[in-house]
N, C-alpha and C positions, 0 to 999 in steps of 0.2 A: 777136300785137298783145293778144290778149285776157289772156294771162299778165302782159304788162308792163302793163296797165292793173290787174289783181289787186294787183301790186305796188307800186303809186301808192296805190291805196285804203288797203292794209296800213300804209304810210308816214302817209296820213291820219290812220288808225285809232291809230297810235300816239302822234302828236301829241296827239290829242284826250284820250286816255286820261293822256297824261304832263301835260298843261298846261291842261284844261279840267276838272277836277275842282274844283269852286268850295270844297266844305264849308260848314259853316254848316247852318240849318235850312232844312226845304225850303219853297219857295215857297208863300204862298198868295194867293188872289184877294181882292178888297175883300170879297165877299160871307160868306166867312168870318167876318167880325166880328160879322155878324147871326145866324149859327146857335147855335141854344142850346147850352150847353157841357155840359149833362148830364140824363139824364133818369133818373128813378127814385129809389133811396135807396142807402147803403152795404148791403153783406152784413155779417152775422155770419160768422166762419169756422166752418164744418161740416166738421170733418176725418171723409170717409166711406170711409177705409182707408188701405191702404198698396201702392202700385205696386212688385212686385217679385219674387224668386225666379226669374230669369232672366239674372243676372250673365252677361256676356258675359266669357270669359278674355282676348280680346285689344283689346276696344275700353274706352275710358273709362268712366268712371261711367254708370249709367242717367241718363237727361235732360239729358247733355251732351254725347252722342255723334253727334247726327244729326238729320236734319229730324223724325223721327217719335218720337223721345224716346229708343229704344233698338231694338235688334235685331228684337224681335217687332212694330215699328210701331205700338204703343198709342195713341200720342198722347196718354199719361196722365202727368202729373209729380207726384210727392210735395211739391214746393215748393207754398208758398202764394201763389197768383197774387193780383193787385191786389183789395182788397174794396170798390173805389169810394169811398173816404174820402180826400176833399180831391184827386183826382187829378191827377199832374204829366206832361206828357205833352210829351215833347221829339223831335227828328227831327234826322237828317244825310242833306243833301244829299250823293249821292256823284258826280254828273255834270251837267253843264249840261243833258245828255240822256240820262234813263234812269239806272240804278244800283242797278236791284231788286236786295235780298238773299233769297236764295233760304234755303238752309240755314245754321242759326247752330249753333255749338258751342262750348264754355265750356273754357278750359284749367283747371289745377289753383289758378291765381291767380284764376279769375273772371272772365280776359279773355274777349272775344268773338273766336270764330276763324271765319270765314264766307268767302264768296265773292258779290261784287257784279258784276253783268252788264247790259250794255246793249248798244246796237246795233253796237257796234264791240268787244266783247270782254269777257272775265272777269277778275277781279282776285281774288287770295286776300289778305284782310285781317287782322290784327290790332287790336282796337279795345277801347277802354277801356270796359266794361259801364255805366259811370255815367254819363260825358261824349258818350259815341258819337266819342270823338277817335280817329282812324285814325292808330295807331301803328307800324305796318310793313305794306307791300303789295308784292306781286309780280304780275306779268301772266301769265296763262295762253296758251296757242297761241288763235289764233282758229280759231271753228268754220267747219266748211265752210257751215253754213247762214247764217253771217253775210257770207260771200262772195257767196254765191248772193242774198241779201238786197239786195247793193250792186249786183249784175247785173240783179236783176228788179223792184227795189224793192217786192216783196211782203212784208210783215212777218211775214206767217203762217210764212215760212221759219225765222223764228226762234221766234217764238213756239210753235209744235208742237214745237219741238226741245229734249228734255231730255238731251242728251248734254253731255259736255266740262265738267262739274264743277257741274250744277244739283244734283245728288245728290254729298256726298260725308261722309264717315265720320271721326272721330275715335279713333285710336287711345290706347290708354294711353301714358302718358309725354308727353301734350301734342302728337302727332304727326297732323297730317290726311293721309287716305288718300285720292286724287283720281285719277281715271280720265281724263286729259285728251283734247282733240279730236286729238293726235296720236297717239291709240290708245297711250298711254305710261303707265302707272299708276305713280304717284309717291307717297312718303311725304315729306311737309317736315315741316321744325322750327324753332324759333325760336332762332338764335342770338345772345346777348345779350353774348358776350365783349367787344365793344368798347363797352358801355354804353348801345348804341342797339339795339333789336330790329331783326333783320333774317331774313326767311325764306331758309332754305337746303334742298336736296333730302338727304335721308339716304340715299334708296336708290329705283331705277327700274327698271321692267320694260318693255321696247318689245316689243308684241304686235301690231303693225299687220300683220306678215307673217304672223299666222295667222288674220288676218280678210279675209273678201271684200270687194272696192273697194266704197268707200260704206259700208261698215258701221263706226259710231263708238261707242264705249263710254259706253254710259246710267249703268252704276253700276258700283262694284267695293267687294266689302264680306268681310273675313275670316269663315271657318267658326270651330266651335269648336276645330279643329285647326290652325288658322293657314294654311290654304290660301285664297288670294285670289279670289274667285268675281268673275264678270263678266257683263254681259249688254249685248246690243246690239238696237238696234230693228229690224233686220232678220232677228232670231230666232236669233242666236248666243247661246250659253249655254256659259261656260267657266271655267278657274280655272287659277291659277300656283302651281304650287310654288315658295315666297319663296326656298329655300335654293339649289335647283337652276336657277331661273328657267324649268323646262319648264311649256310651256301645253298644254292639254288643251282641245279645242272641239268642240262638237256643234253643229247647227242644226237648228231648229225650222222646217221649210220651210212657205213659205208663210204664215207667223205672224209677228206684229208684236211686239215687247215694249217697251212704254213707259213702266213704273214699276220702281221698283227692289225688291229682294229682301226676303223676311223671312227671316232665319238665326236657328235655334235649335239645342239638341242633337240633334233626331231628324232635323233634313233642312234643305234649301234650299228655299224656297218661291217660285214665280213664277208670275206670271199673263200670258197672252198676250191676244191679241184673239180669241181661240177658245177657249181652256181654261185651266184652274187645274192647276198640276203640284205636285210633291214631287221634289226631284232628290238625288241622292247620288253619290258616285265607284264606278264600277263596277270589276269586276276587273280590265279592261284600262286602268284609271287615266282612262278617258272619263267625263265628266258621263252620268249616266242615270236616266231618270225612273222611279221606282218605281209611280207612280200619274200617270194623266192624266184629268180629269173635264172634258168639255165643257160650255158653259154657254150661254143665251140670249144670242147676241151680237146680236140686232137684224136689220132689215133696212137701216139707212142709219145713218151719222154723224148724231147730234143735236145741235142749237144747245147751244153750252157744253163738248161732248166734243172731244178732241183727236183720236181716231181712233174707228171703230167695233170695240165691245166694251167690255170692262170698263175704266174709268177709274181704279180704286182699285188702290194698292198692297196687297198681302197684309198682314193684321193677324192676328198669334196670339194665342191666348188661352188659357190653361190656366183651365179652366171648374170650379170646385168643384161637386160633385155632392152629394146630400142626405144619401149614405150615406158621406161622406167621402172617395171616391174623386175623380179628376181627369179630366175629359174634356179631351183634346188637340183644340184647335179652331183654324182658319183660315175667314177670312170677306173675300168680297169683294161688291161688287156686280155685276149682270150689265148688259145693255145691251137689254132686253126692249123691244119698239116702245111698249106703251102707259104701262107703269109698273115700273122698274126693280125688282129684288128683291135684297134681302139674302141672299145665300147663305152659309151656313154648312156647312164640310165637316169630316170625321173626318180628322185629319192621318195617322192611321195607314193607312186605308185609301183616301182620297179619297171617301168616300160622302156624300151631300149630306144632313146632319140636318136642315135646317130652310130654310125659303124665305120670306121675307116680302114681297110688294110695298109699297113706299112713293111717297108724294108723289100729286101730282093726275094724273090720267089724262090724257095726252098732252103732260103738261110735268113730266116725270120724269127726269133724268139725275143720274149722281154722277161727278165726275171727281177726287176727293178722298179719302185714306185714312181708313177709319172709326177712332173712338176705341173702344176695347177698356177694360173694367175691369169687375171682379169676375164677372157674367154678363150683362153687358150689351156691346150694340154702338151706337155713336151714327153716325147718318148724315145729312149735309145736301143737299140740293137745287141743284143747278148746272145747272139748265136756265134758257137766256136767250134771249130773243127777238130782244135787240138787241146781243148779244155783251157780253163784260165786260172786255175789254182798254183798257188805256188810250187806246187810239185812238178808241174808242166815244164819242161826245159827251156820250150820255145812257145811262149803261150801267143795266141794271135787271135783276132776277131774280125767280123765283118762290120762295114760300116751299115746304119749310120745313125744318125739323129733326127727326128722330124717333128715339128711342130704343127700341131692341128688345131684350127681356131672353128669356134662353135659359129654358127651366123647371127644375124641380129635377133632372132626369135628364140635360139639356143635350142633348137630343135633337129638342128642337122650341122655338118661340118666340112669343112674343107683343109687341103694341105696348104700351109702357109710358106714353109719353106722346109727342104731336106738338106741337113750336112752330111758329108761322106766322111767325118770324123769316125774311127772305131773306137769306141769307149766301152771295155769289154765287159766290166762287171761293176763299176762303182755306181753308188746311188749318187745321181747329178744333183744340182742344185743350181738355183737363181738367185741373184742379188739384184732386187729392183731399185737399190740405190746405185750401183754400178752400171746397170743393165746388160750384165753377163750370165750366162749360161757356163758353168764350170765342167768339166769333165776330167776323166784321167785317162790318158790314152798310152799306149805301148808303141811307139815309132818306130817304123822301119823305113829307111831310106838311104841316099847314098852318102849323107854326112856319117850316118852312125856306124861306128866300129863293126866288123864283120862279128857276128855271132853274140853281139852285145844286146842283153834285153833291157831297153832304156825307156822311163816311165816320165812322162810329161804332165804337168797341169794344162788343162788346155781351157782357154777363154773363147766362147763362141757370142755373138752380137744375139741378142733376143730378138731384135726386130728384123734383121736380115739374114740369120743364120749363118754368116761370114766369121770364120774364123779369125780371132785378133791377134791374140798371141798364145804362145806356149813357154813353159818354165820347166827346165829340166829338173826333176826333184832326186832321182837315184837310177841305179843300174844293178839289175839281177833279182832273184828270188825273194830277197829280203824287201823289197821295194813293190811288189806285187801286191796291190789292194786285195784280192782274192774276196771280193764282193763287200768291203770294208765301205763305209758311204764316204761323202765330202759332208763338211760341216763349216758353216761361217760364223765367226764368233761375233760376239758384241764389241769386241776390240778391233774389226775389221779384218782379223787373220782368217786365212782358212784352213781347215783341217783335213787329212786324209788320214784314215786308218790303212795300215800297211802289213803285211805279213809280219814283219819283226817287231811292229809299234805303232807309232804314230808321227806324222809329217806335217809340219806347219809351212806356209808360205804366206809372205807379208809384202806388202811394199816398204822399199828402202826408207 
């Protein structure tokens, strides 16, 4: 009977996905009309340097191939983001209920490739980057957490699940790589032979038989040799040999993995809820870690975090020393009880090179990847008393945003600046072309109508930490980013995934 009920729910889900995608702009309450449209003043472009030097041999160009911009997960882009000059805000509603866009990628024609998810499932989309029109779409398999939500009506089942396509990556040749909720790793491409774009599967590998029951792919990404690595929440780490289809898996016993991998020429970097790891392929072809360094995971799950442990995807940095050599670093935040620490490791040995506590004691948590550029790491506070998801009527967060600089030898660090901006849940990004760090903030001040939940794109100067401008995007739960990221496109437009779809901000 239960299985029959699930089949009925799946049919209802299919109906909703196919026929209740309204399109058009995201809905606004009346209070949006009286929210200030702009704070501050436009920025002058301040090019602070170039991101690069680690082009992946199998991924599309840096800045276009995944949630964090590149396989180092730096969150830094060479594109010049919006300067706040006569800003233009557009939006696209993806569903009657939900539709949040997580990972944005850009094909060689500048079109958006992304996945939109709501309570009934995920869709792979091809979109016009300027108009936000959907050009092609295909449904992905429904996640187990979605079926569990229908059974329990507990939305946390969905919001704490990062599997099934929330993370994905764009391969060379405009081909998205996705680990779906049926535990099939798929490569898609756009077939335009009929004159109308259509998603097709180029190749796939079913790996479910190699995983324990209840384990689902969180993410899949190629290494520098072309092997496709994957992780699951219950601690499986593995890879597929793409030519033979042979699968190799090991398990981190009693550990969870909730974040994506960082990949570079010297290894695969993974953080669990207990430790930081570097992996490689062993002599018996099994994944093996060459070092494991435990961190302070704290005594409990904190408000604003998904699980007890580090909430940050590992971020890699090739740090220039004063003597002309380069230090190979990887950084996360831990989950220490009073104040979380930015923890910086030597990629070669796993030794801790620096630890820096951040944010207010008792109100300190980090759930999103760090930004890395030059000798700097930038981290935002995701601690919240209220919760920050779209179901929360009055979501609020604690400040702030902190820049940490490594010293000249890249073996210690200091605080460069601290901003009081409260960017509750967004994955922040840096434009080296504009010299701005972009946040997404819920504003509460005397100018905002009472009880209005107003959301702003907020730009902070990378060098000083000063807030430069804020652009009003929208008001209400539909505009809550609910842990969706900011992405800077090759066209200079900035995109924000929000509960009901996708928002873009560009200069007029």
